[in-house]
N, C-alpha and C positions, 0 to 999 in steps of 0.2 A: 679222607674226603672221598665220597662216591662220585661216580660219573654222572654227568648232567645230560638230560634228554634234550634233543633238538626238535622233536616232533611229538605230538600226542600219540599214545599207544594204548591199545586195549589188551589186557593180559589177565590170565587167571592167576590168582594168588596161589603159590605152591602148597600152602598148608590148608587154607580154608576152601580152595577151589572156587572162590567167588570171582566174578569178573570185575576188574577195577580199571579205571581210566586214569592214566598218568599224563599230566600236562607238560608242555615244553618248559624246561627249566627245573623240573623236579629231579631230585636225587634219590632214586629208589634204593631200598636195602639190597644187600648182595643176593639174597635168595630170590627176590623179585626181579632183580637185574639179570639173573641167569636165565629167566624165562623170555627175555626180549632177545630175539634172534636176528632182527633186522639191523645191520650195521649202520644204515642211514638214519636210524632213530637217535643215535648218540651225537652230541655236540663235540666238536674238536676243540677241547680246552687246552690240550697239551701241544706245545710247539713241535712241529715235525722236524726230523733231521734231514728230510729230502730237500733238494735245491728249491729255491723259491719258484712258484708257478707250477709245481708238480706235486702230486700226492704220493704217499709212500707206496701204494699198490699200483700206481700208474706205470704203464710200460713206456718205452721210449717213443713209440709211434703215437700219432695224434688221434688214432681211432678210438672212439669211446668203447668201453667194455660193456657187453650186454648184461643187463640185469633182469633176472626172471626168465623170460622166454628167449631162447637163442635163435629161433627162426625169424626171418624178416616178416613183418606184417604183410598180409596179402592185400592187393588192391581191393577196395570195397566194391563188391559186385552189386549190380543193380538187382533189385528184388525181382524174383521170378514171377511172371504173371500166372495167376491161377488157371487151371485147365478150364476150358469152356464147359458150361453146364449142358448136359444132354437131357433132352426131353424123353420121358418114358413113352413107349408106344402104347397106345390105347388098345384095349382088348377088342378084337374084331369079332365078327360073327362066327369064326371058326373056333374060338376059344372056349 
């Protein structure tokens, strides 16, 4: 029995290179499953051997592990105001 998806994923078929959409609950073939690299896309069907309330990859601290970007998000800056428009000088009698 294959692994079951917990989320919808868009993936290229390894042989035809066509984009396919797999829905939650689908059990893709092994060659297609190898193309899915996000571990959060898979459902946890197997019981874990870790103590209740913790995941197998979870450390003993209660701090969440970063996923994707490792730097903290910056505070949202206010949009900068555009520079004031300057008027062109008109050509004078010396021009």
